[in-house]
C-alpha positions in Angstrom: -1.3 -51.8 -23.2 0.7 -53.2 -20.4 3.1 -50.8 -18.7 5.4 -51.4 -15.7 6.8 -48.3 -14.0 8.7 -49.0 -10.8 6.8 -47.1 -8.1 6.4 -46.5 -4.4 3.7 -44.8 -2.4 4.9 -43.0 0.7 2.2 -43.0 3.4 1.9 -42.5 7.1 -0.5 -43.2 10.0 -1.4 -39.5 10.2 -0.4 -36.0 9.0 2.8 -34.7 10.6 4.6 -38.0 10.5 7.2 -36.8 7.9 5.7 -37.9 4.6 6.9 -34.8 2.7 10.4 -35.0 4.1 10.7 -38.7 3.2 9.0 -38.5 -0.2 10.9 -35.4 -1.3 14.1 -36.9 0.1 13.7 -40.1 -1.7 13.0 -38.2 -5.0 16.2 -36.2 -4.5 18.3 -39.1 -3.4 17.3 -41.3 -6.4 17.6 -38.3 -8.8 21.2 -37.7 -7.4 22.0 -41.3 -8.5 21.1 -40.5 -12.0 17.6 -41.9 -12.1 14.8 -40.1 -13.9 12.2 -39.8 -11.1 8.5 -39.0 -11.6 7.0 -37.1 -8.7 3.3 -37.4 -7.7 1.1 -36.2 -4.8 -2.2 -37.8 -3.7 -5.0 -35.2 -3.3 -5.4 -31.5 -4.2 -2.2 -30.2 -2.6 -0.3 -27.6 -4.8 2.6 -26.9 -2.5 4.3 -30.3 -2.0 4.5 -30.8 -5.8 6.7 -27.7 -6.0 9.2 -29.3 -3.7 8.9 -32.5 -5.7 9.7 -30.7 -8.9 12.7 -29.1 -7.3 14.0 -32.5 -6.2 13.5 -34.2 -9.6 13.6 -31.6 -12.3 10.1 -32.8 -13.5 6.6 -31.3 -13.0 5.0 -32.4 -9.7 1.7 -34.0 -10.5 -1.4 -34.7 -8.5 -3.5 -37.9 -8.3 -6.9 -37.0 -7.0 -9.6 -39.7 -7.2 -12.3 -37.2 -6.0 -11.6 -34.4 -8.4 -10.8 -36.6 -11.4 -12.5 -39.9 -10.6 -10.8 -43.2 -9.7 -10.8 -44.2 -13.4 -8.3 -41.4 -14.2 -5.7 -42.0 -11.5 -3.7 -44.7 -13.3 -3.9 -42.9 -16.7 -2.7 -39.6 -15.2 0.0 -41.5 -13.4 1.2 -43.2 -16.6 1.1 -39.9 -18.4 3.3 -38.2 -15.9 5.8 -41.1 -15.4 6.3 -42.0 -19.0 9.9 -42.7 -19.7 11.0 -42.5 -16.1 13.1 -45.0 -14.1 11.0 -44.6 -10.9 7.9 -42.9 -9.6 7.5 -41.8 -6.0 3.9 -40.9 -4.9 3.5 -38.9 -1.7 0.3 -39.7 0.2 -2.2 -37.4 1.9 -3.1 -37.3 5.6 -3.2 -40.8 7.1 -3.0 -43.9 4.8 -6.8 -44.7 5.0 -8.1 -41.1 5.3 -10.1 -39.9 2.3 -12.9 -37.5 1.4 -15.2 -36.9 4.4 -18.1 -39.4 4.4 -17.0 -41.1 1.2 -15.2 -44.2 2.6 -11.9 -44.8 1.0 -12.5 -42.3 -1.9 -9.5 -40.1 -2.5 -7.4 -41.8 0.2 -3.8 -42.8 -0.2 -4.9 -46.4 0.2 -7.3 -46.2 -2.7 -4.6 -44.6 -4.9 -2.1 -47.3 -3.9 -4.6 -50.0 -4.9 -5.4 -48.3 -8.2 -1.7 -48.1 -9.0 -1.0 -51.6 -7.7 1.9 -50.0 -5.9 3.7 -51.0 -2.6 3.3 -48.7 0.3 6.2 -47.4 2.5 4.8 -46.4 5.8 6.6 -43.4 7.5 6.1 -43.7 11.3 6.9 -40.9 13.8 8.6 -43.0 16.4 9.5 -40.1 18.7 7.2 -41.1 21.5 7.0 -44.9 21.3 9.1 -48.1 21.3 7.4 -51.5 21.4 4.0 -50.0 20.5 5.3 -49.3 17.0 4.8 -53.0 16.2 1.1 -52.8 17.0 0.7 -49.7 15.0 2.4 -51.0 11.9 0.6 -54.4 12.2 -2.7 -52.6 12.3 -2.0 -50.5 9.2 -0.5 -53.4 7.3 -3.5 -55.8 8.0 -6.4 -53.4 7.8 -7.0 -53.8 4.1 -5.5 -56.9 2.5 -5.5 -55.2 -0.9 -3.0 -52.6 0.4 0.5 -53.9 0.4 2.7 -52.3 3.1 6.1 -53.3 1.9 8.3 -51.6 4.5 8.6 -49.0 7.2 10.7 -45.9 7.6 11.1 -44.8 11.2 11.2 -41.0 11.6 12.4 -38.9 14.5 14.4 -41.6 16.2 16.1 -40.3 19.2 19.2 -42.6 19.6 20.8 -45.9 18.7 19.2 -47.5 21.8 15.8 -46.2 20.6 16.4 -47.6 17.2 17.3 -51.0 18.6 14.1 -51.1 20.6 12.0 -50.2 17.6 13.7 -52.8 15.3 13.3 -55.5 17.9 9.6 -54.7 18.2 9.1 -54.6 14.4 10.8 -58.0 13.9 7.5 -59.6 15.1 5.3 -57.5 12.8 6.8 -59.0 9.7 7.3 -55.6 7.9 10.9 -54.7 7.1 12.5 -51.5 8.3 13.8 -49.8 5.2 15.1 -46.6 6.9 15.7 -44.9 10.1 15.9 -41.1 10.3 16.9 -39.0 13.3 15.7 -35.5 14.2 17.2 -33.0 11.8 16.2 -29.3 12.0 17.9 -28.5 8.7 15.3 -30.4 6.7 12.4 -28.6 8.2 10.4 -26.3 6.0 8.6 -23.1 7.3 4.8 -23.1 7.4 2.1 -20.4 7.6 -1.7 -20.2 7.4 -2.2 -22.6 4.5 0.7 -25.0 5.1 4.3 -25.0 3.8 5.7 -21.9 2.2 5.8 -22.6 -1.6 9.1 -23.2 -3.4 8.6 -20.1 -5.5 8.8 -17.9 -2.4 11.9 -19.5 -0.9 14.3 -19.9 -3.9 17.8 -20.7 -2.5 16.4 -21.8 0.9 14.1 -24.3 -0.8 17.0 -25.7 -2.8 19.0 -26.1 0.4 16.1 -27.8 2.2 15.5 -30.3 -0.6 19.2 -31.1 -0.7 19.2 -31.7 3.0 16.2 -34.0 2.7 17.9 -36.0 0.0 21.1 -36.3 2.0 19.3 -37.4 5.2 17.2 -40.0 3.3 20.3 -41.3 1.4 22.2 -41.7 4.7 19.3 -43.2 6.7 17.5 -45.4 4.2 18.2 -48.6 2.2 17.8 -47.1 -1.3 18.6 -50.5 -2.9 15.9 -52.2 -1.0 13.4 -49.4 -1.7 14.2 -49.6 -5.4 13.8 -53.4 -5.4 10.4 -52.9 -3.7 9.4 -50.4 -6.3 10.4 -52.7 -9.1 8.1 -55.4 -7.7 5.0 -53.3 -8.4 2.5 -55.0 -10.6 2.0 -54.0 -14.3 -0.7 -51.5 -15.2 -3.0 -52.2 -18.2 -4.5 -48.6 -18.4 -3.8 -46.3 -21.3 -1.8 -43.2 -20.4 -3.9 -40.0 -20.3 -3.4 -37.6 -23.2 -4.7 -34.1 -23.7 -7.0 -34.2 -26.7 -5.4 -32.2 -29.5 -7.3 -29.7 -31.6 -5.8 -28.6 -35.0 -6.0 -24.9 -35.5 -4.7 -22.4 -38.0 -4.2 -19.6 -35.4 -3.0 -20.1 -31.8 -4.4 -17.5 -29.5 -2.1 -16.4 -26.6 -3.4 -17.5 -23.2 -1.7 -15.7 -20.4 -1.1 -17.9 -17.3 -0.4 -16.1 -14.0 2.6 -17.4 -12.1 5.3 -16.2 -9.8 5.3 -16.2 -6.0 1.7 -14.9 -5.6 0.1 -17.5 -7.9 1.8 -20.8 -7.5 -1.3 -23.1 -7.5 -1.8 -24.7 -10.9 -2.1 -28.3 -12.1 0.5 -29.2 -14.8 -2.3 -30.7 -16.9 -4.1 -27.3 -17.3 -1.3 -25.8 -19.4 -1.0 -29.1 -21.3 -4.8 -29.1 -22.0 -4.7 -25.4 -23.1 -1.8 -26.1 -25.5 -3.4 -29.2 -26.9 -6.6 -27.2 -27.5 -4.6 -24.8 -29.7 -3.4 -22.1 -27.4 0.0 -20.6 -27.0 0.4 -20.5 -23.2 2.6 -17.8 -21.9 3.4 -17.5 -18.1 3.7 -14.0 -16.6 4.3 -12.7 -13.0 1.8 -10.2 -11.7 4.3 -9.0 -9.1 6.9 -8.0 -11.7 5.3 -7.7 -15.2 3.7 -4.3 -15.9 1.8 -5.6 -18.9 0.2 -8.8 -20.1 2.1 -10.9 -22.6 1.9 -9.5 -26.1 -1.3 -10.5 -28.0 -3.1 -11.9 -24.9 -6.5 -13.2 -25.9 -7.4 -15.0 -22.7 -6.3 -15.0 -19.1 -6.0 -17.8 -16.5 -5.3 -16.9 -12.9 -5.1 -19.9 -10.5 -4.6 -20.1 -6.8 -1.8 -18.9 -4.5 -1.2 -16.3 -1.9 -2.3 -12.8 -3.1 -3.0 -11.9 0.6 0.7 -12.2 1.3 1.6 -10.0 -1.6 -1.4 -7.6 -1.6 0.8 -4.5 -1.4 3.0 -5.5 -4.3 0.1 -6.6 -6.4 -1.7 -3.3 -5.7 1.4 -1.3 -6.5 1.6 -2.8 -10.0 -1.1 -0.5 -11.2 -0.3 -0.8 -15.0 -1.0 -4.5 -14.9 -4.1 -4.2 -12.9 -5.5 -1.7 -15.4 -4.5 -4.0 -18.3 -6.4 -6.9 -16.8 -9.4 -4.8 -16.2 -9.4 -3.6 -19.8 -9.0 -7.2 -21.0 -12.0 -8.3 -19.0 -14.0 -5.3 -20.1 -13.3 -6.3 -23.7 -15.1 -9.6 -23.2 -12.0 -11.7 -23.5 -12.1 -15.0 -21.6 -10.8 -14.8 -18.0 -10.8 -17.9 -15.7 -9.9 -17.2 -12.1 -9.8 -19.6 -9.1 -9.5 -18.7 -5.5 -6.4 -16.4 -5.4 -7.4 -15.3 -8.9 -10.9 -14.4 -7.6 -9.4 -12.2 -4.9 -7.1 -10.5 -7.4 -10.1 -9.6 -9.6 -12.0 -8.0 -6.7 -12.2 -4.3 -6.1 -9.9 -4.6 -3.1 -8.1 -7.1 -0.9 -7.6 -6.2 2.7 -8.1 -2.6 1.8 -5.6 -2.6 -1.0 -6.9 -1.8 -4.5 -6.9 -4.8 -6.9 -8.1 -5.2 -10.5 -11.6 -4.0 -9.9 -13.1 -6.4 -12.5 -15.6 -7.6 -9.9 -17.7 -5.4 -7.7 -16.7 -7.2 -4.6 -14.2 -6.9 -1.7 -12.0 -9.6 -0.2 -10.3 -9.9 3.2 -8.4 -12.3 5.4 -10.2 -14.1 8.2 -9.3 -16.6 11.0 -11.6 -19.2 9.7 -10.3 -22.0 7.4 -12.6 -23.1 4.6 -11.5 -26.5 3.5 -13.0 -29.4 1.6 -14.2 -31.1 -1.5 -17.2 -29.7 -3.3 -19.7 -31.1 -5.8 -20.7 -28.2 -8.1 -22.9 -27.5 -11.1 -22.6 -24.6 -13.6 -25.5 -22.3 -12.9 -25.4 -20.7 -16.4 -23.3 -20.7 -19.5 -19.7 -19.4 -19.2 -16.4 -19.4 -21.0 -15.6 -22.7 -19.2 -18.8 -24.7 -19.4 -22.4 -24.7 -20.5 -25.2 -24.5 -17.9 -25.8 -27.8 -16.1 -22.2 -29.0 -16.3 -21.2 -30.9 -13.2 -17.7 -30.7 -11.8 -16.0 -31.5 -8.6 -13.8 -28.9 -6.9 -11.9 -28.1 -3.7 -11.8 -25.1 -1.5 -8.8 -24.1 0.7 -8.6 -20.6 2.0 -8.8 -18.2 4.9 -10.4 -15.4 3.1 -14.0 -14.2 2.4 -15.3 -12.3 -0.6 -18.4 -10.0 -0.2 -20.7 -10.6 -1.8 -20.0 -14.3 -2.2 -21.7 -14.5 -5.6 -22.6 -12.2 -8.4 -25.9 -11.7 -10.2 -24.9 -14.6 -12.4 -23.1 -17.1 -10.1 -20.4 -19.4 -11.3 -21.5 -22.6 -9.4 -24.2 -24.1 -7.4 -22.6 -26.1 -4.6 -24.4 -29.0 -2.9 -22.3 -29.5 0.2 -21.6 -28.8 3.0 -24.6 -26.5 2.5 -26.5 -25.7 -0.7 -25.5 -22.3 -2.0 -24.3 -20.4 -5.1 -20.9 -18.9 -5.3 -18.6 -17.1 -7.7 -19.1 -14.7 -10.6 -19.9 -15.1 -14.3 -19.6 -11.6 -15.9 -19.1 -11.2 -19.6 -16.1 -13.4 -20.4 -15.1 -13.7 -16.7 -15.5 -16.9 -14.7 -14.3 -16.4 -11.1 -14.8 -18.8 -8.2 -13.2 -20.1 -5.0 -13.3 -23.6 -6.4 -10.1 -25.2 -7.6 -11.0 -27.7 -10.3 -8.9 -30.2 -12.3 -9.6 -29.8 -15.9 -8.4 -33.3 -16.8 -11.7 -34.5 -15.5 -13.5 -32.4 -18.1 -11.2 -31.7 -21.1 -14.0 -29.8 -22.8 -13.3 -26.9 -20.4 -10.0 -26.1 -22.0 -11.3 -26.6 -25.6 -14.3 -24.2 -24.9 -12.0 -21.6 -23.3 -9.5 -21.6 -26.1 -12.3 -21.5 -28.8 -13.7 -18.4 -27.0 -10.2 -16.9 -27.1 -10.1 -17.3 -30.9 -13.6 -15.9 -31.5 -13.9 -13.1 -28.8 
């Protein structure tokens, strides 16, 4: 199958250059013109896709060559962008930065090459003039397979500054497709793990995204950017599809959501549904009971440490979750979900499913992980290999149960997480599209437990 979806990859020389502002602004600006825009994010980030979804009205989706393998990047992209007029892909870190010690793996450059997509380089020009030409030339020529199709200059101080930058870039042979000044109204607040998620900001997030769209529309050549996107090469990959299982009875799988649990890949719910589940989202901050008929529970990542008091105060739900777990029903918990299942978090009572305590620390744990299932669980049989990602400033004591969830190879060999009855709880975020058998196994256990 040959498919051609107009597409752009928004990259930068380094983090903090303005990728999120520009990418989200482009999505909002093109959506405001009536285009159906498909939003994507390189890497394991959960927060930026929330802003992307707000800008486009479509689920924000991740493209992660480490978690899913390079072979799934284009199929997942085509799945997400089906029927759209344009796709905008926000990069991660600097253009050529990838998984530590793995060369280009999981870098924005690798994803751009896999998608045969032109790159728009966002450059923070606040402290340079003529040097910008050397910077852009270096990034454009480093890898001949990466096509840098244009530059958007960010944080430009004045018309004189802009003139100097444009004059310098004339010699680099890379067109300037936009110039953005400094604008406080498009900034988004951050805290210990990055931007504050959309679910926690509501109207403020809507205003921020609208401001991003307005600034980008005013400062960028949208026609030139759209023409660049339409020049992307055709893709011959087949779109990814969640494998469908025909069932007579659809068990209810409760999926935690709301402000405390915002980290979830869109494909997880799609995989569970395709495997025969009825997926029902609930909010542990507000719902006193699990959805009616719940046969299984999935609790992803998020910020329970920010809402520990409110989560603890919802005692009826905590008891319902403990009772569900005690019954042997399948429960899959990642990172924030792991904390919520502990006996307490920062001294506040949690669900008490696991005989462990959790607390905030100053230390950031961050990175990709290669993992193997230590024993059989509701997610995978023993020996199953998966790749995951850790991103937290908390610690759980003990770090593993009598039956650990995973054996992790790097950065140091260790076991982590808990397998206890039908419970699988771990710090690792995983992308189930890389192993669709996970969802099938989980739903089958929901039907039979």
